[in-house]
Structures are given as C-alpha cells and as structure tokens.
N, C-alpha and C positions, 0 to 999 in steps of 0.2 A: 552484455548481462553481468553486472557484479558481485562474484561472489564475496558472503561474508567470512570474516575472521570469523576465532575463535570470541574474542570478544565482544562481538559485534556480535554474532549469535547470542551468546546472555544474554544483554541489553536486549535481543525481538523479541526474548522468553519472559520478558519481564513486562512488558507492554502490557496497557488492556482494550485498549481503542487505537485501530489508527485511521489517522484521516489517509481516504484516495479520493483523488482528484479527477475529472473527465470532463471532459469538451464536447461542446456538440459542434457538426463540421462549420458551422457559426463562430463558432467563437464561446459560445459562451458558457463557462463555468457551473460547472457541479461539482460540488467538498458533499462528503458525504464519511458516518465514524462507518468502521469494524469494527465489531467484534469478535470475532470470529478471525485470527488469521494463524497460517500456521504454516512453519517455513520448511525445507525439505530438506535429505540429509546431503544436497547436492550445495543447498548454501545457498542458490544462486533459483528456487524453482518455492513458490509464493502459492499456499492456498488460499482462498478467501473462500467465507458461502455469500450466496446468493438468495439476501433477504429482503425484498421490499428493493430489488434492483432495475424498476422502471424506468425511472431517466438514464442514468449512468448506464445500462446493459444501451439500448438505444442507440446513447452518447459515441459508445463504446465502439457499436455496428455503425457508427456514422462515422467514425472518427479514432482506430487500434491502436491508440493511444492513453496511459494511464498514469497517474503518477501517485506513492503513497512515501510517509518518514515518519521516516520514528525517531524520536531522536534518547539521546543521557543527556540527565541534568549535572551528575557528577564531572562531566567536561565539559557540556554545553553544545556538546559536539553530536550535529545530524547529518542522517541516512537520507537522501531522499532518491 
C-alpha cells in the first residue's frame, strides 16, 4: 500500500469525481465515477460510498482487485 504525501493528500481533497475500475473474472472491464471518496488519517486507506455498485461489487467478489486514479493538473502527475 502506498502512503500519500501531504501534497498528494491536499490534491486528493480537491478531487470531486474519482474513476474506479474493476474487471470481471474473465477480464471484462468496468469503470465508474465515485462521488464520495474519503482519505483516512493513515493516508493509505480510502473509504468509498457503495451507491449502485451492482456490477462493481460483482466484479470485486469475483476478482478482488480494483484501481482508482487521481491527478494534479498543475504538475500533470497522476497517482493510481
């Protein structure tokens, strides 16, 4: 697990929509927008709201891997 730096934590707090990607056991991708995403004080745990996650939840149950990404437009850096 990666801990976010203080600068990354500030950039994370500015994000409003986070893309979250999963894939089925057969590799079929699914990407959804997440509107509620909260970074915890340990700077490596992220809470997300489970709203209308039917396909996402099914994918995670089959294949417990997912990926989110956020970026900083100033430096054009992206963290995933």
